[in-house]
VOPAGU-2260 file (C-alpha; in pm, 1 decimal, decimal comma):
REM VOPAGU-2260
SITE   aa  ch    i         X         Y         Z
SITE  MET   A    0   -4264,9    7839,0    7608,7
SITE  SER   A    1   -4417,2    7925,4    7945,5
SITE  ALA   A    2   -4407,0    8278,8    8074,1
SITE  ALA   A    3   -4142,8    8360,6    8330,6
SITE  ARG   A    4   -4256,0    8394,8    8689,1
SITE  PRO   A    5   -4263,4    8760,9    8800,2
SITE  ALA   A    6   -3990,5    8866,9    9039,6
SITE  SER   A    7   -4083,5    8900,9    9403,2
SITE  PRO   A    8   -4125,5    9260,5    9523,9
SITE  LEU   A    9   -3962,1    9165,9    9855,9
SITE  ALA   A   10   -3595,8    9238,9    9922,8
SITE  ALA   A   11   -3377,1    8934,8    9985,3
SITE  ARG   A   12   -3307,6    9025,6   10347,1
SITE  ALA   A   13   -3675,1    9082,8   10423,9
SITE  ALA   A   14   -3772,3    8756,9   10253,4
SITE  TRP   A   15   -3519,9    8559,9   10460,5
SITE  GLY   A   16   -3642,7    8721,7   10783,0
SITE  MET   A   17   -4004,1    8633,7   10705,8
SITE  LEU   A   18   -3913,1    8279,9   10605,7
SITE  LEU   A   19   -3723,1    8232,0   10930,9
SITE  ALA   A   20   -4027,6    8343,9   11129,4
SITE  LEU   A   21   -4245,3    8098,6   10937,5
SITE  SER   A   22   -3988,5    7824,7   10996,8
SITE  PHE   A   23   -4039,0    7851,4   11372,4
SITE  ALA   A   24   -4397,1    7731,8   11321,4
SITE  PHE   A   25   -4256,1    7429,5   11138,2
SITE  VAL   A   26   -4017,4    7369,0   11429,1
SITE  LEU   A   27   -4310,2    7351,2   11670,7
SITE  SER   A   28   -4502,7    7132,2   11428,3
SITE  GLN   A   29   -4221,2    6879,0   11440,1
SITE  ALA   A   30   -4203,2    6908,3   11819,5
SITE  PHE   A   31   -4573,7    6826,9   11856,0
SITE  ARG   A   32   -4537,2    6543,4   11605,5
SITE  SER   A   33   -4280,0    6363,9   11820,8
SITE  LEU   A   34   -4435,2    6459,0   12154,7
SITE  ALA   A   35   -4601,3    6122,5   12214,5
SITE  ALA   A   36   -4265,3    5952,8   12267,6
SITE  ILE   A   37   -4199,1    6143,7   12590,0
SITE  MET   A   38   -4559,0    6214,5   12695,5
SITE  GLY   A   39   -4667,9    5852,4   12684,9
SITE  PRO   A   40   -4536,6    5726,8   13023,2
SITE  PRO   A   41   -4657,6    6020,1   13238,0
SITE  LEU   A   42   -4998,6    6025,3   13066,4
SITE  THR   A   43   -5037,4    5651,9   13119,5
SITE  GLN   A   44   -4946,8    5685,4   13485,3
SITE  GLU   A   45   -5154,1    5992,5   13576,4
SITE  LEU   A   46   -5459,7    5962,1   13352,0
SITE  ARG   A   47   -5454,5    5581,6   13348,9
SITE  LEU   A   48   -5462,4    5556,9   12970,0
SITE  GLY   A   49   -5447,4    5218,2   12805,7
SITE  ALA   A   50   -5225,6    5130,2   12513,3
SITE  GLN   A   51   -5508,6    5174,7   12262,5
SITE  GLN   A   52   -5610,6    5510,0   12406,5
SITE  LEU   A   53   -5252,3    5630,0   12398,1
SITE  GLY   A   54   -5218,5    5517,4   12036,6
SITE  ASN   A   55   -5541,5    5693,7   11939,4
SITE  TRP   A   56   -5423,1    6010,1   12111,0
SITE  SER   A   57   -5094,2    6001,6   11921,9
SITE  ALA   A   58   -5271,0    5933,3   11590,5
SITE  ALA   A   59   -5518,7    6219,5   11640,1
SITE  TYR   A   60   -5247,2    6472,9   11555,9
SITE  HIS   A   61   -5162,7    6301,5   11227,6
SITE  LEU   A   62   -5531,8    6256,5   11139,6
SITE  ALA   A   63   -5613,1    6625,4   11181,6
SITE  PHE   A   64   -5287,4    6725,0   11012,2
SITE  GLY   A   65   -5358,8    6513,2   10704,3
SITE  VAL   A   66   -5729,4    6591,6   10670,3
SITE  MET   A   67   -5667,9    6967,0   10673,3
SITE  GLN   A   68   -5404,0    6970,4   10398,2
SITE  VAL   A   69   -5650,8    7030,3   10115,0
SITE  ALA   A   70   -5833,0    7305,7   10303,7
SITE  MET   A   71   -5505,6    7477,6   10390,4
SITE  GLY   A   72   -5390,3    7454,7   10029,4
SITE  VAL   A   73   -5706,3    7628,8    9910,3
SITE  SER   A   74   -5666,5    7889,3   10184,8
SITE  LEU   A   75   -5311,7    7961,4   10069,7
SITE  ASP   A   76   -5434,3    8016,0    9713,3
SITE  VAL   A   77   -5720,9    8240,6    9819,5
SITE  TRP   A   78   -5592,4    8425,4   10127,6
SITE  GLY   A   79   -5213,5    8400,8   10105,3
SITE  VAL   A   80   -4943,5    8286,7   10344,4
SITE  ARG   A   81   -4982,9    8535,4   10629,5
SITE  ARG   A   82   -5356,3    8514,2   10680,8
SITE  THR   A   83   -5358,6    8134,1   10655,4
SITE  ILE   A   84   -5099,0    8080,8   10929,0
SITE  MET   A   85   -5238,0    8363,8   11141,9
SITE  LEU   A   86   -5583,9    8205,7   11143,5
SITE  ALA   A   87   -5473,5    7843,1   11183,7
SITE  PHE   A   88   -5189,8    7859,8   11435,1
SITE  PRO   A   89   -5400,8    7990,7   11728,1
SITE  LEU   A   90   -5565,4    7647,9   11724,9
SITE  THR   A   91   -5227,3    7503,0   11818,0
SITE  ILE   A   92   -5202,1    7744,3   12111,7
SITE  ALA   A   93   -5555,0    7659,1   12224,7
SITE  GLY   A   94   -5494,7    7285,3   12188,7
SITE  ALA   A   95   -5172,4    7290,4   12388,7
SITE  ALA   A   96   -5329,2    7507,7   12659,8
SITE  LEU   A   97   -5631,6    7277,3   12680,3
SITE  SER   A   98   -5409,6    6969,3   12702,8
SITE  SER   A   99   -5209,5    7121,4   12986,5
SITE  GLN   A  100   -5523,7    7164,3   13199,1
SITE  THR   A  101   -5718,9    6851,9   13113,8
SITE  ASP   A  102   -5804,7    6571,5   13352,5
SITE  GLY   A  103   -5983,3    6344,6   13106,0
SITE  TYR   A  104   -5921,7    6151,1   12789,2
SITE  GLY   A  105   -6185,2    6334,2   12582,9
SITE  ALA   A  106   -6037,5    6678,9   12639,6
SITE  LEU   A  107   -5690,4    6539,7   12572,6
SITE  MET   A  108   -5808,5    6406,8   12234,3
SITE  LEU   A  109   -5974,8    6739,3   12151,5
SITE  GLY   A  110   -5654,9    6924,4   12234,3
SITE  GLN   A  111   -5454,8    6692,7   12010,4
SITE  LEU   A  112   -5697,0    6745,0   11720,8
SITE  LEU   A  113   -5670,3    7121,5   11762,6
SITE  ILE   A  114   -5290,6    7100,4   11767,0
SITE  GLY   A  115   -5285,1    6893,1   11449,2
SITE  THR   A  116   -5522,0    7131,9   11272,6
SITE  GLY   A  117   -5322,6    7438,2   11373,9
SITE  CYS   A  118   -4992,1    7284,1   11266,7
SITE  SER   A  119   -5121,9    7157,4   10931,5
SITE  PRO   A  120   -5012,5    7463,3   10725,7
SITE  ALA   A  121   -4673,0    7498,0   10897,6
SITE  PHE   A  122   -4464,2    7349,7   10617,8
SITE  LEU   A  123   -4703,4    7450,8   10338,7
SITE  VAL   A  124   -4666,8    7821,5   10417,7
SITE  CYS   A  125   -4287,7    7789,7   10404,1
SITE  THR   A  126   -4301,2    7610,5   10068,0
SITE  VAL   A  127   -4544,5    7858,0    9912,1
SITE  PHE   A  128   -4344,7    8151,6   10047,1
SITE  ILE   A  129   -4025,8    8013,2    9889,7
SITE  ILE   A  130   -4201,1    7963,4    9554,8
SITE  ARG   A  131   -4336,1    8318,1    9553,7
SITE  HIS   A  132   -4039,1    8512,2    9685,6
SITE  PHE   A  133   -3725,5    8320,2    9585,8
SITE  ALA   A  134   -3578,7    8241,1    9247,2
SITE  PRO   A  135   -3683,6    7900,5    9103,9
SITE  GLU   A  136   -3326,9    7770,9    9101,4
SITE  ARG   A  137   -3301,5    7838,5    9475,7
SITE  PHE   A  138   -3608,4    7638,2    9571,6
SITE  THR   A  139   -3422,3    7315,5    9651,7
SITE  PRO   A  140   -3147,7    7462,5    9875,2
SITE  VAL   A  141   -3382,6    7704,3   10053,5
SITE  SER   A  142   -3651,4    7443,0   10119,5
SITE  GLY   A  143   -3379,5    7203,4   10236,5
SITE  ALA   A  144   -3258,8    7466,1   10482,1
SITE  VAL   A  145   -3613,6    7512,0   10611,3
SITE  MET   A  146   -3652,6    7137,4   10662,1
SITE  SER   A  147   -3322,5    7127,2   10849,7
SITE  ILE   A  148   -3441,2    7407,5   11076,7
SITE  GLY   A  149   -3775,3    7234,9   11124,5
SITE  TYR   A  150   -3623,0    6909,1   11238,1
SITE  ALA   A  151   -3475,8    7097,5   11531,3
SITE  GLY   A  152   -3823,1    7054,8   11677,3
SITE  MET   A  153   -3750,8    6687,1   11727,1
SITE  LEU   A  154   -3433,8    6778,8   11914,4
SITE  LEU   A  155   -3643,9    7014,0   12125,7
SITE  THR   A  156   -3856,0    6724,7   12247,6
SITE  ALA   A  157   -3555,6    6494,4   12288,0
SITE  THR   A  158   -3370,0    6666,1   12573,1
SITE  PRO   A  159   -3498,7    7007,7   12692,7
SITE  LEU   A  160   -3867,5    6917,6   12699,7
SITE  ALA   A  161   -3801,3    6570,1   12836,3
SITE  TRP   A  162   -3596,7    6726,7   13117,1
SITE  LEU   A  163   -3877,0    6973,0   13193,6
SITE  ILE   A  164   -4136,5    6695,9   13210,0
SITE  GLU   A  165   -3914,1    6483,3   13430,9
SITE  ARG   A  166   -3844,3    6771,0   13669,7
SITE  SER   A  167   -4204,2    6896,1   13686,6
SITE  SER   A  168   -4491,0    6725,1   13502,3
SITE  TRP   A  169   -4634,8    6666,0   13157,5
SITE  ARG   A  170   -4864,8    6964,6   13209,2
SITE  TRP   A  171   -4564,3    7195,1   13219,4
SITE  GLY   A  172   -4450,2    7041,4   12891,7
SITE  PHE   A  173   -4775,4    7133,2   12720,0
SITE  GLY   A  174   -4767,7    7474,1   12885,0
SITE  ALA   A  175   -4416,9    7545,4   12759,8
SITE  LEU   A  176   -4513,1    7446,4   12405,7
SITE  ALA   A  177   -4825,3    7665,2   12426,3
SITE  LEU   A  178   -4610,9    7964,6   12525,2
SITE  ALA   A  179   -4363,4    7886,6   12245,1
SITE  ALA   A  180   -4651,2    7865,9   11995,9
SITE  LEU   A  181   -4787,3    8200,3   12118,3
SITE  ALA   A  182   -4444,8    8362,3   12082,5
SITE  THR   A  183   -4413,1    8219,4   11729,7
SITE  TRP   A  184   -4756,7    8347,9   11633,2
SITE  LEU   A  185   -4668,9    8697,1   11757,9
SITE  LEU   A  186   -4337,2    8684,1   11571,6
SITE  ILE   A  187   -4514,3    8593,5   11247,1
SITE  ALA   A  188   -4768,6    8871,7   11303,7
SITE  TRP   A  189   -4481,9    9117,8   11347,8
SITE  ARG   A  190   -4242,3    9002,7   11077,4
SITE  VAL   A  191   -4441,0    8849,0   10790,1
SITE  ARG   A  192   -4574,7    9114,8   10555,6
SITE  GLU   A  193   -4657,3    9002,5   10203,4
SITE  PRO   A  194   -4714,0    9273,2    9942,4
SITE  PRO   A  195   -5087,5    9348,1    9926,9
SITE  SER   A  196   -5117,5    9273,3    9557,1
SITE  TRP   A  197   -4907,4    8957,0    9558,0
SITE  PRO   A  198   -5154,1    8694,1    9683,8
SITE  ALA   A  199   -5425,6    8808,0    9441,9
SITE  ALA   A  200   -5182,0    8805,6    9151,2
SITE  GLN   A  201   -5079,7    8449,9    9231,6
SITE  ARG   A  202   -5426,8    8304,0    9276,1
SITE  PRO   A  203   -5532,1    8039,1    9026,4
SITE  ARG   A  204   -5759,0    8185,0    8765,8
SITE  ALA   A  205   -6036,6    7943,5    8861,9
SITE  LEU   A  206   -6047,6    8093,8    9212,8
SITE  ARG   A  207   -6080,5    8454,7    9103,7
SITE  ARG   A  208   -6416,6    8618,2    9114,6
SITE  GLY   A  209   -6568,6    8655,5    8774,2
SITE  PRO   A  210   -6883,3    8798,6    8613,6
SITE  ARG   A  211   -7217,8    8626,4    8629,5
SITE  SER   A  212   -7259,5    8321,0    8409,2
SITE  PRO   A  213   -7503,5    8322,2    8115,6
SITE  GLY   A  214   -7854,5    8252,4    8243,3
SITE  CYS   A  215   -7787,9    8390,8    8591,6
SITE  SER   A  216   -7993,1    8682,7    8710,6
SITE  ARG   A  217   -7947,6    8894,2    9019,9
SITE  SER   A  218   -8267,8    8748,8    9166,6
SITE  SER   A  219   -8141,2    8391,1    9132,2
SITE  GLY   A  220   -7850,4    8471,5    9358,7
SITE  CYS   A  221   -7588,9    8270,5    9167,9
SITE  ARG   A  222   -7251,7    8424,7    9097,1
SITE  ARG   A  223   -6975,3    8223,1    8941,2
SITE  ARG   A  224   -6654,4    8188,2    9138,7
SITE  ALA   A  225   -6458,5    7870,4    9069,1
SITE  ALA   A  226   -6594,2    7838,4    8721,0
SITE  TRP   A  227   -6434,1    7541,9    8553,0
SITE  TRP   A  228   -6278,0    7213,8    8647,4
SITE  PRO   A  229   -6120,1    6969,5    8398,0
SITE  THR   A  230   -6336,4    6663,4    8331,4
SITE  ARG   A  231   -6302,4    6364,4    8103,0
SITE  SER   A  232   -6560,2    6509,0    7866,2
SITE  SER   A  233   -6418,5    6862,2    7887,9
SITE  PRO   A  234   -6041,8    6847,9    7945,5
SITE  THR   A  235   -5983,7    7202,8    7826,2
SITE  PRO   A  236   -6159,1    7524,9    7929,9
SITE  PRO   A  237   -6454,8    7610,2    7708,2
SITE  THR   A  238   -6464,2    7949,5    7545,8
SITE  SER   A  239   -6752,5    8151,1    7414,6
SITE  PRO   A  240   -6747,2    8408,9    7135,5
SITE  SER   A  241   -7003,8    8621,6    7316,3
SITE  GLY   A  242   -6928,5    8869,0    7592,2
SITE  GLY   A  243   -6598,1    8851,8    7770,2
SITE  CYS   A  244   -6583,5    8471,1    7784,6
SITE  GLY   A  245   -6393,8    8449,9    7460,6
SITE  SER   A  246   -6095,7    8612,8    7629,3
SITE  GLY   A  247   -6044,9    8313,3    7854,5
SITE  ARG   A  248   -6103,3    8515,4    8172,8
SITE  CYS   A  249   -6450,5    8385,2    8254,8
SITE  TRP   A  250   -6475,2    8016,6    8178,7
SITE  CYS   A  251   -6792,3    7844,7    8291,2
SITE  SER   A  252   -6852,9    7472,0    8322,0
SITE  ALA   A  253   -7163,5    7313,5    8177,1
SITE  SER   A  254   -7274,7    7189,0    8516,8
SITE  ILE   A  255   -7263,1    7536,9    8670,3
SITE  SER   A  256   -7448,0    7680,8    8371,7
SITE  ARG   A  257   -7722,1    7418,5    8406,8
SITE  TRP   A  258   -7750,5    7494,8    8779,4
SITE  CYS   A  259   -7778,2    7867,0    8708,0
SITE  ARG   A  260   -8048,0    7817,2    8445,3
SITE  ALA   A  261   -8244,8    7594,2    8683,4
SITE  ALA   A  262   -8215,8    7852,9    8960,2
SITE  THR   A  263   -8332,9    8125,6    8721,9
SITE  SER   A  264   -8634,3    7923,9    8607,1
SITE  ARG   A  265   -8734,9    7851,9    8967,9
SITE  SER   A  266   -8712,0    8221,5    9055,3
SITE  ARG   A  267   -8955,0    8301,7    8777,2
């Protein structure tokens, strides 16, 4: 029987307030995702973009968003929810601001890549926050509520933003989204406060910093961090009767041990 997940130290009201602040980042992520539908005609007319260029520009968001998922997942495990979104979301602000001032296709593509990278952890941080600070049986309804809130971003680009672009220009549309992203980032900085010990307690054991592996000396400069990964030849973590490795807290893969021994022999 698996051990029960520890209860979150956050009060329910505080957890809901933080989750709502994080949800606003997901709202903007959905707004940027559907932005190409209303930005296409004015960009084609003013910047003289072809159909292929417009398609590449629209796909750049999804490319950056998808490529960064693994990196953002690791960041959530290592640094936690708050620091991950606080470091990533300014890229969205910078990308939207750059896009609002650009006069060329290259800068427009760069802005779209920055927006996609900054928005990539928007839904991940909400999901991880729910897992850590809400009861397991509430995961489905709470995550469903977050998704419902997030899809309001598509409604944002359907009428209000389309009206703004029609009345002014597409640059004002990017500028308004940049200001909304800045306000969301400030709101998250003000509201989201995870307990200091919580992210470290929830990190996977393989990502925690451990003692030096056997064969590693201080002069060789190798210190084991992510010490073991499951392989076909070693599907379970190896243990050692010597030192502290028998306790299961400092597993070391054979490949890392070989690398450490080689580094030690070279240093001699």
